[in-house]
Steps between C-alpha positions, in 0.01 A plus 500: 500500500587368844741209507330259741795260505707775670245608761591429857237349727414777738270279716219645706535781745322527829194652318476183285585668163568256211857460379600713202544206259134393540383858459681544170372166377139603572556824316646299208212256485227764524645769282274628219781513253687201355816413689760235412852379515649285217829356399708721284513243218121472496496130594266540803308718734625521859208696641160603352220673675129430459432818301759416233363147464141632460627756252633224271218257561711241688514379856805580709593132495480490113727801466754366750532183287564675170795694348443874539625564139208316335258774598659758279318565173837573332814346651712776339324762722612306808853469370507884447359558844766279667771678297379845616465383865850356504620841383304719737405264782126575474216617275191689599158545339568340163257300285529130444276256309409177680288206369230389749386140547203553257738624228412865538797739480501739797682837521661548845667801660800346674784600733787252537821477708788262451701315762788375288694343785194295594393428137144622510268787413218638698235751412148631482239491219173681436255392223441803276354298207157655514645846542727445194203372300288798605790729413529345158128517434494864611800580276335325199171678570674836529695436177183396319299814599802716431529348154126554436508863613827581319372350174145621522382698196348754741683758696489398869565786746505514885421841654555624850202669660637838393481363140882481452626207290646223720531235217437467126560184300594680178499840341441645159795525266568865579515452879703302751402351831750725674324807366158381624562334831433738794315749275133596540297305242274803440787696341470273193122554456383752240304789643169406344516152666652615832174568693352157414821308586537685836140434591531120423831461689367681807173304494675163479744602777209613721242231434700200380249460216663417163461749223635593158582802283620590151758768486733678261860458602777750409825345383846658545514590127172699532284238328189345665353154526178372647487238773217316664585437868349277762562604862482293818653480849793264557432314825749265665458332839177696546674838462456746211852558367446705186294553193554272201436628147473282186509715184438397137592714204179585310643771280411312181141456610467867604642604168248280313220652702629849422507417131147369515380826652687714242410307187220285371554133589468388140539678168175610327630326186558160661357207309374343821226646717590706804287686752531686835223523756486670839450298816118527465521325161426808282709532181750784475680371189427252218711464195360441148575126491325440834194690388484342152533157653172556681320683214538858636704812441722640777273804528189285567677340793625811684381490864311171453526225760717199400195275542400615149761244370347205695180303552359473850623145518857611410516776763582261782818392329574867411464612863727217611752604235501861632524399866796275432658774293482748784635238738796389289568818309495321164363205305612332180322270258156466664206383280193726551173491309375811319187608306475715188243776438296261286489250794761259362699336778874441438806403706800723566840461656562788742798651680458757776697746712417737787593869477574640853560846643804618695372339817450168328123517493339352182355769275429331165476151346673454165419203281580361157288247315546277193208333325584127508189370318705347219750345734220354720347349181836350415544374856153342493573343166831368628332361808241325284771360274697389805191325641438331172855386475471362856189306401672363189809410699295312758321318215831410344631376832194278536561365149860435585391308808256296291772438238739388763243255632438366143876458441536329833218258406663440163832414676310272732318327212831476310672333793205271547515399133877435531438282801224302316735449202777372718257279690359353181847431370596331828185281486476416126836542326768437763381145580521416125847649480612302796381175337675593174816583695496156662471319160726737308868425422741657752604776264145619470403488866675836569298656213177379665615632835573845346168493317322442828677795671431726204133407502476577872663837440284582199339786692835627633606849382851369423467484127304823471762682706785350298319579172409858584809613685764316305358477147838415352497134630467245221254207535792265562635734774155524657484121499837483663387757764205273597732200536750695712218631713383136551842412645650316201876504456671588170567133434137405547388789278752390229369138504132611471563755235756275324759770520863511618577618845708782347194622308285503813781691679490763227120523531542561873755785431262665249212471739703662777608782272144571384372493852768749613678246721840501325783557746262473800521237768131401457391133461305474176258241633423708810442806284262309271309368793455845637343604166255211524389622841388845372124555500 
């Protein structure tokens, strides 16, 4: 970067050219890359151009008033940069992370030079944040697709237009990628499949239309496997680069189809019904169980149409079953209605499979059937029982609701009765007790006072709770409990009961033991009051 402080003023020549210092300053101010000069210790900017300020979201004035070091996302990165610059004098095209005014961390490509004798750095900066983000997204996308391809259960192969293997994601156990790459893919195709494979590859290469084939593949050990392969053109940036093949191992399926062609689908002695019909619906095989289920013998059914087993109304479901069977290749556990020779309709549970030829075309429909009349009867009975239980449960729930309402009314009536009792006591008995208390001797006044409190608490659950939960309390102990609950001291209790204070103290200890309060810091009166509050 040009050191403006050291530029001599050239002045203007006879042609009126601007002096060199002004020219460099204009270049500095209008540059499309960030330019700056800052103190070596990071305490301040000495010069900042407009582009750098815009890059960080500040004005030039704001940046000139702040320490340059605060912009670094990680101060350790700046320390390392200064260390390297001191060693080499300058750094070019290295990445730094700067925090913009809005808090966003920017990645810059910077070049810096040090002027140690003058104590400052100067350099250039280009914002490559979006480029780095795009680079990261591309790398992640590439890694994702690579992972998907490499771990695909199918064999993914790229072919050049001469059908040589450019790429394959995996190989069978007896081969390696090194053995296959660069080799013609047709060399691995068995002779009987070779014409079809060549035709499909050439047609896709020529027309761009996707296609598929099934082929027998020869393995290095001489064995063969069958693969179903989908073929398409690989186009990138509008240009056809290669052919892409996706192959699935269908050896097990082909072997099953071979077995179906060689042997009967189901043993003649099976306990469940089995039958095979051609694609027009005419029977070519029926076992004894299937025939007997419908009231026939196998000989009677030879060549008959499968509609003999169904009513006209059932045939719509039968045709749908067969269409779905051809489409999917197999069905399991489908309920289908049948009819016997005597006209009796009954339900069956059917499984089905399609028997295909070497080219994959459906040739026969194989089906098994089990009479589920008894099971349907049981299911219907269970459904009826379940519905009845539901009705009974709903009735019971209604009764529970009614019972809850009755109990709630009883509680309400009980509380109302308690309130009336207390009200009557307050109006009729308490006034008399108060008059008796006023005329009674001093020693009896406390008894009248306690009697009034007991009468007012006649509906309290206190005594019931004490009696039912702590049945071991004696009548004297229960009387003592009532006095303690009413706030009387041991001395007052002793005077009223004509006992010694020591005896009352022993009562208190027995009561605490029986109530489970021995050794606990629980006030006996507070505990007894809490019992009285229970409803």
